[in-house]
C-alpha positions in Angstrom: -9.3 3.5 -9.1 -6.1 0.8 -7.8 -3.0 2.1 -10.0 0.3 3.3 -9.7 0.7 6.9 -11.0 2.5 10.1 -10.6 0.2 12.9 -10.9 0.1 16.7 -10.1 2.0 17.5 -6.8 0.8 19.4 -3.8 3.0 22.6 -2.8 4.8 23.9 0.3 5.2 27.6 0.7 7.5 30.2 1.5 8.2 33.8 3.1 9.3 36.4 0.7 10.6 39.7 2.7 10.6 43.2 1.4 12.3 46.0 3.7 10.8 49.3 3.3 11.0 52.7 5.2 8.5 54.4 7.1 8.6 58.1 7.9 8.3 58.6 11.8 9.5 62.1 12.3 9.7 65.3 10.7 11.8 65.8 7.8 15.2 63.8 7.4 13.9 61.3 9.9 13.6 58.2 7.7 16.0 55.5 6.9 16.3 53.0 3.9 17.5 49.4 3.7 17.0 46.3 1.5 19.1 43.8 3.4 17.7 40.7 5.6 20.1 41.9 8.2 21.8 44.8 8.9 22.2 48.2 11.4 21.4 51.9 10.8 21.9 54.8 13.2 20.2 58.0 12.9 19.8 60.9 15.2 21.3 58.9 18.1 19.3 55.8 17.9 20.6 52.8 16.5 18.9 49.6 15.1 20.0 46.1 14.3 18.1 43.4 12.9 18.2 40.1 11.2 15.5 37.6 9.6 16.9 34.2 9.9 15.7 31.0 8.1 15.4 33.4 4.9 17.2 33.1 1.7 17.5 35.4 -1.3 14.1 36.0 -3.4 14.3 34.4 -6.8 13.7 35.8 -10.2 10.8 38.1 -10.7 10.4 38.3 -6.8 13.6 40.1 -6.2 12.4 43.5 -7.3 9.7 43.2 -4.5 11.2 40.9 -2.0 14.3 40.2 0.0 13.9 36.6 0.6 12.2 33.5 1.2 11.3 31.0 3.6 10.3 27.3 3.0 6.4 26.6 4.0 6.0 25.5 7.8 9.5 26.9 8.6 10.4 29.2 11.3 10.8 32.7 10.9 12.9 34.6 13.6 13.2 38.2 13.5 15.9 39.5 16.1 18.2 42.4 16.9 18.1 45.5 19.3 16.9 49.1 19.5 19.2 51.6 21.4 19.2 55.1 22.2 22.0 57.1 24.5 20.4 60.0 26.4 22.5 63.0 27.1 21.6 65.3 30.4 18.1 66.0 30.4 14.9 64.2 29.8 13.0 62.7 26.5 10.1 60.8 26.0 11.4 57.4 24.3 9.7 54.7 22.8 11.2 51.3 21.0 9.3 48.6 20.0 9.7 45.3 17.5 6.9 43.1 16.3 6.2 40.2 13.8 2.9 39.1 13.1 2.2 35.8 15.0 3.4 37.0 18.1 2.9 39.3 21.0 5.8 41.5 20.1 8.0 43.6 22.6 7.9 47.5 23.4 9.2 49.9 25.7 7.8 53.5 26.2 8.8 55.9 29.1 10.0 59.2 29.8 13.7 58.8 30.4 16.6 60.5 31.6 20.2 60.3 31.0 21.8 56.6 30.1 22.0 54.2 27.5 18.7 52.4 26.8 18.6 49.2 24.9 15.6 46.9 23.9 16.5 43.3 22.5 14.2 41.2 20.7 13.7 37.9 19.4 10.5 37.1 17.7 10.1 33.6 15.8 6.5 32.6 14.0 6.0 29.6 11.7 5.0 30.4 8.2 1.6 29.2 6.9 1.6 26.0 4.8 0.2 26.0 1.2 -3.3 24.2 0.4 -3.2 21.5 -2.0 -4.6 23.2 -4.5 -1.7 25.7 -4.5 1.0 26.0 -7.3 4.7 26.7 -7.1 4.7 30.6 -7.2 1.5 31.5 -5.9 1.4 34.4 -3.3 -0.8 32.6 -0.4 -0.7 35.1 2.6 1.3 37.9 4.2 3.1 38.6 7.4 5.0 41.5 8.7 7.9 42.6 10.9 9.2 46.0 12.1 11.6 47.4 14.7 11.7 51.1 15.8 13.1 53.5 18.1 12.5 57.1 18.6 12.1 59.9 21.0 9.9 63.2 21.4 10.4 66.3 23.1 7.7 67.9 25.2 6.5 70.0 22.0 6.0 66.4 20.5 9.0 66.9 17.8 9.9 63.3 17.3 12.7 61.8 15.6 14.1 58.3 15.1 14.4 55.1 12.7 12.0 52.4 12.0 12.5 49.5 9.5 9.6 47.4 8.3 9.9 44.2 6.6 7.0 42.7 4.7 6.7 39.0 4.1 4.6 37.4 1.5 3.9 33.7 2.1 4.7 32.0 -1.4 4.3 28.5 -2.4 7.8 27.3 -3.9 8.0 23.7 -3.4 6.1 20.4 -4.4 4.9 17.4 -2.5 6.5 14.3 -4.3 6.5 11.8 -1.2 4.2 9.2 -2.0 1.7 7.7 0.7 2.6 4.2 2.0 0.2 1.4 2.7 1.1 -2.1 4.9 -1.1 -5.2 4.8 -1.4 -6.9 8.0 -1.1 -10.8 7.6 -4.1 -13.0 8.2 -2.6 -16.6 8.6 -4.7 -19.9 8.4 -7.6 -21.2 6.4 -10.7 -19.2 6.6 -13.9 -21.5 6.1 -17.3 -21.8 6.5 -16.9 -25.0 8.6 -16.6 -26.2 12.3 -14.1 -28.5 10.9 -10.5 -28.8 12.8 -8.0 -26.5 11.0 -10.4 -23.9 9.9 -10.5 -20.3 11.1 -14.2 -19.2 11.2 -15.5 -15.7 9.4 -15.3 -12.8 9.9 -12.2 -12.4 7.9 -10.7 -8.8 8.5 -8.8 -7.4 5.9 -6.7 -4.5 7.5 -4.2 -2.1 6.2 -2.4 0.8 7.6 -2.3 3.8 5.6 0.0 7.1 6.2 1.1 9.9 4.2 3.2 13.2 5.1 0.2 15.5 4.8 -1.5 13.2 7.6 -4.4 12.0 5.0 -4.9 10.1 2.1 -7.4 8.2 0.2 -7.3 4.2 0.5 -8.6 1.7 -1.9 -8.5 -2.6 -1.6 -9.6 -5.2 -3.7 -10.0 -8.8 -3.0 -9.3 -11.3 -5.8 -10.2 -14.6 -6.8 -7.8 -16.0 -9.7 -6.9 -12.7 -11.0 -10.4 -11.6 -11.0 -11.8 -8.6 -8.7 -14.7 -9.9 -6.6 -15.1 -7.4 -3.9 -13.7 -3.7 -3.8 -13.8 -0.9 -1.1 -12.7 2.5 -0.6 -12.1 4.9 2.5 -14.7 7.5 2.7 -12.7 10.2 1.1 -9.3 11.2 2.5 -9.0 9.8 5.9 -6.4 10.4 8.7 -3.4 8.3 8.9 -4.0 4.8 10.9 -5.6 1.6 10.2 -8.6 0.6 7.8 -10.5 -2.5 7.8 -12.7 -4.5 5.2 -14.7 -7.5 7.0 -15.4 -10.5 5.1 -18.2 -12.3 6.7 -18.6 -15.2 4.7 -17.0 -17.2 1.5 -16.5 -14.5 -1.1 -17.7 -15.4 -4.7 -15.3 -17.3 -7.0 -13.1 -20.3 -6.5 -9.7 -18.9 -6.0 -6.9 -18.5 -5.2 -7.6 -15.5 -3.3 -5.5 -12.5 -2.6 -5.9 -8.7 -1.7 -4.5 -5.6 -2.6 -4.3 -2.2 -1.4 -3.1 1.4 -2.5 -3.5 4.9 -1.5 -3.7 8.3 -3.1 -2.7 11.8 -1.2 -4.3 14.9 -2.4 -1.2 16.0 -4.4 -1.8 12.7 -6.7 1.1 10.6 -5.3 0.3 7.0 -5.5 1.4 4.6 -3.0 3.2 1.2 -3.9 0.6 -1.4 -5.0 0.8 -4.0 -2.0 -0.9 -7.3 -2.0 -1.3 -10.4 0.4 -2.3 -14.1 -0.3 -5.2 -15.4 1.6 -6.2 -19.2 1.9 -9.7 -19.5 1.9 -11.5 -22.8 1.2 -14.4 -23.0 -1.2 -16.6 -25.9 -2.0 -14.8 -28.3 -4.0 -17.8 -27.9 -6.8 -16.5 -24.2 -7.5 -13.7 -25.8 -9.2 -15.7 -27.4 -11.8 -14.8 -30.9 -11.2 -16.8 -33.7 -12.5 -15.0 -36.8 -11.2 -12.7 -39.1 -13.3 -14.0 -37.8 -16.8 -13.2 -34.2 -18.0 -12.8 -32.5 -21.5 -10.5 -30.0 -19.4 -7.7 -31.9 -20.0 -8.1 -32.7 -23.8 -9.7 -35.1 -26.0 -7.3 -38.0 -25.3 -7.4 -37.9 -21.4 -11.1 -37.3 -21.8 -11.6 -40.6 -23.4 -9.2 -42.5 -21.2 -10.8 -41.2 -18.1 -14.2 -42.0 -19.3 -13.2 -45.2 -20.1 -11.8 -45.8 -16.7 -14.7 -44.0 -15.1 -15.3 -43.3 -11.5 -15.4 -46.9 -10.3 -13.0 -49.7 -10.7 -13.8 -53.0 -10.0 -11.4 -55.9 -9.1 -11.6 -59.4 -8.4 -14.1 -62.3 -9.7 -17.5 -63.8 -8.7 -18.1 -63.2 -5.0 -14.7 -61.2 -4.7 -15.7 -58.6 -7.2 -15.3 -55.3 -5.1 -15.8 -51.7 -6.4 -13.1 -49.1 -5.8 -14.5 -45.5 -5.8 -12.1 -43.3 -7.4 -14.3 -40.1 -7.8 -13.0 -38.3 -4.8 -9.5 -38.6 -5.8 -10.3 -37.2 -9.1 -12.0 -34.3 -7.7 -9.1 -33.2 -5.5 -6.7 -33.8 -8.3 -8.5 -31.5 -10.3 -9.1 -28.8 -7.5 -5.1 -29.1 -6.8 -4.6 -28.3 -10.5 -6.4 -25.0 -10.0 -4.3 -24.3 -6.9 -7.3 -23.6 -4.9 -8.3 -24.2 -1.1 -10.5 -26.9 -0.4 -11.5 -29.6 2.4 -9.7 -32.7 1.3 -12.3 -35.4 2.0 -9.5 -38.1 2.0 -6.9 -36.6 3.9 -9.6 -35.0 6.5 -7.7 -31.7 6.2 -8.1 -28.4 4.7 -5.4 -27.8 2.1 -4.0 -24.6 0.1 -2.9 -25.9 -3.1 -1.5 -22.8 -4.6 2.2 -23.7 -3.7 2.2 -27.5 -5.1 3.6 -28.0 -8.3 2.1 -30.3 -10.8 4.2 -33.4 -9.9 3.5 -33.3 -6.3 -0.1 -33.2 -7.2 0.2 -36.1 -9.5 2.1 -38.0 -6.9 -0.8 -37.2 -4.2 -3.3 -38.3 -6.8 -1.3 -41.8 -6.7 -1.2 -42.2 -3.3 -5.0 -41.2 -2.8 -5.8 -44.0 -5.4 -3.6 -46.2 -3.4 -5.3 -45.6 -0.1 -8.7 -46.1 -1.8 -7.4 -49.5 -2.7 -6.2 -50.6 0.7 -9.5 -49.5 2.2 -11.5 -51.9 0.0 -9.2 -54.5 -0.8 -7.0 -55.2 2.1 -9.4 -58.0 3.1 -10.0 -61.0 3.3 -6.1 -62.1 2.5 -7.2 -63.5 -0.7 -7.6 -60.1 -2.2 -4.0 -59.5 -2.0 -3.5 -59.8 -5.7 -6.1 -57.4 -6.6 -4.9 -55.1 -4.3 -1.4 -55.3 -5.7 -3.2 -54.4 -9.2 -5.0 -51.5 -7.8 -2.0 -50.0 -5.9 0.3 -50.2 -9.0 -1.3 -51.4 -12.2 0.3 -51.7 -15.7 2.1 -48.6 -17.3 0.5 -46.3 -19.6 2.3 -47.4 -22.7 1.2 -51.1 -21.9 -2.3 -50.1 -21.3 -2.7 -48.5 -24.3 -1.5 -51.5 -26.1 -3.9 -54.0 -24.1 -7.0 -51.7 -24.9 -7.3 -53.1 -28.8 -6.4 -56.6 -27.7 -8.3 -57.2 -24.5 -11.1 -54.4 -24.6 -12.6 -53.6 -21.7 -11.3 -56.4 -19.8 -7.8 -54.2 -20.4 -9.1 -52.1 -17.1 -8.6 -55.0 -14.7 -4.8 -54.6 -15.2 -4.7 -50.6 -14.4 -4.0 -49.4 -11.1 -2.3 -46.3 -9.3 0.4 -46.3 -11.3 -1.5 -46.2 -14.6 -3.5 -43.0 -13.4 -0.3 -41.6 -12.5 1.2 -41.8 -16.0 -1.9 -40.9 -17.5 -2.1 -37.5 -15.8 1.6 -37.2 -16.6 1.3 -37.7 -20.2 -2.0 -35.9 -20.8 -2.8 -33.7 -18.0 -0.4 -30.5 -18.4 -3.1 -28.7 -20.3 -5.5 -28.7 -17.3 -2.7 -27.3 -14.7 -3.1 -23.5 -13.9 0.8 -22.4 -13.9 -0.5 -18.7 -13.5 -3.2 -18.2 -10.9 -3.2 -14.4 -11.1 -4.9 -14.4 -14.5 -8.2 -15.8 -15.1 -8.8 -18.8 -16.9 -6.2 -22.2 -17.1 -2.7 -20.8 -18.0 -0.5 -23.9 -18.8 2.6 -21.5 -19.4 4.5 -20.7 -16.0 5.3 -16.7 -16.2 8.5 -15.3 -15.0 6.6 -13.1 -12.7 3.4 -12.3 -11.3 1.5 -9.7 -9.6 1.4 -10.4 -6.8 4.3 -12.4 -6.7 3.9 -16.2 -5.8 1.1 -16.7 -8.3 3.4 -18.6 -11.0 3.3 -22.3 -10.5 5.5 -25.2 -11.3 3.9 -27.1 -14.5 6.6 -29.9 -14.3 
C-alpha cells in the first residue's frame, strides 16, 4: 500500500555487564567486584580491568548487570594481570578472554621476577532482529581475567574477575527509507514521428534504508486514477528498481508516477512523484469536433450552430473551411493531456498550458486553416479577412435572430475565441490530479504541478 505512516519501530541492542567472582583456589582465594573498571590485589597477584563503551545499567537491570553497550557498538575489555615472584619457583598461569575473540594467556613454571600479561580485547555486540523489542535480552557474552600460581603440591591461589554481558534491545529504528526517482524526459509515444521517444518506458527509482533492505511500491496514474501498480519482491536490498512500460498505458492522462518504500520497522519514506509526458490518441480525450455538451448547453448550441465546417464566398467561390481538427485539439488541451498536434505537426504536452494560452492557440489554429483554404485566388481576400477575424461574440448573438443562418457568414476566428472565453471555462480541467473535470484551481496538488490556470 502506498501511504505515509509511522508504525512500530525496529530495535537496536545493547550489552549489559555483570561482574561476578569465581573461587579459584583453596579457602580465602576469591575476590569480589561490581565495577566496570578497577583493580584488585590478592596473595601477590594484581588484576586491572576496564570495559569501555559501557554505561550504567538502567532500572531493573541494575541489580543483575553493571552496564549497557548499544547494539552494533564495540565492546573493549582491557587491563593486565601481574605477579611478582620471590626467590624460588612456581607454576604461573595468567589469561584474559572475551567472547568473539581468541583471548590471550600465559602458563609456565617461573623463577624470581615480575610477570605481567597485558590484554586489550574487542568485539562487536550483536544486532537485534526486527522483531525484538526494547528491553529484550537477545544474547550473551562473557569476559574474564585471572592470575594464579600453584606449588608442586597443586595448592593454588590467585584472583579471577568474570564479567557477564547480556545483549539487550534498547533503542528503536526511527529512520525512514529514502526513494529517489529518475527523470524520464521527452514525450513517449507509439509513433515513428519526429519528436517522440519510443517505448519501452523504464520507470526507475533508487531505494535505500539504514537496515539495508526495504519494500518498494510504485504506481502509474492517469489524471489521478491509478492505471498500473507494482511492488518489489518483498524486502529487497538497497539499489535501483525498475517498472518497464512497453506500450501506451490505459487512460488519457496526464500521467505521473509515484514511489514509496517501507522498512521492516514500519517506517515509510516520503511519497515521491514525477510527471510523465505520454502521448495518447486524441480520441481518448472524448473529443467530438466543434460540438460538445462538455462546455454546457449554451456553448453546445452555439458550436453545433457553427458546425465543424464553415463556408465562405458565393457561387463558384464558395469554399469550405474545416475546423474539426482545431476544435478537437482545443478540447484535448483543456484536459491537459499530451497528443500529436495534427495542425502544428508536433507532439505537445498541454498540462502546463493556461486556459488563455489554449484559447489563443485555438484562434491561431483557425486562422491557419483560413489561410490554407482562402489565400487564393486574390478575390477571396475579403472572405479570408472575415474568416481570420469575424465579428465579436456580442454582435454575432444579436445577428442570429435577425439574419438566421446567414449570420454565420460574419463569424471568424475572433468569434470562436470570444465564444470559448465566455462559455468554455466549465470544460477546462484545473486540477489534473483529481479524476474528472475540476474547473476550480486548487492551492496545491499531489504531486505538485497538477494545478492549472483557468483564467
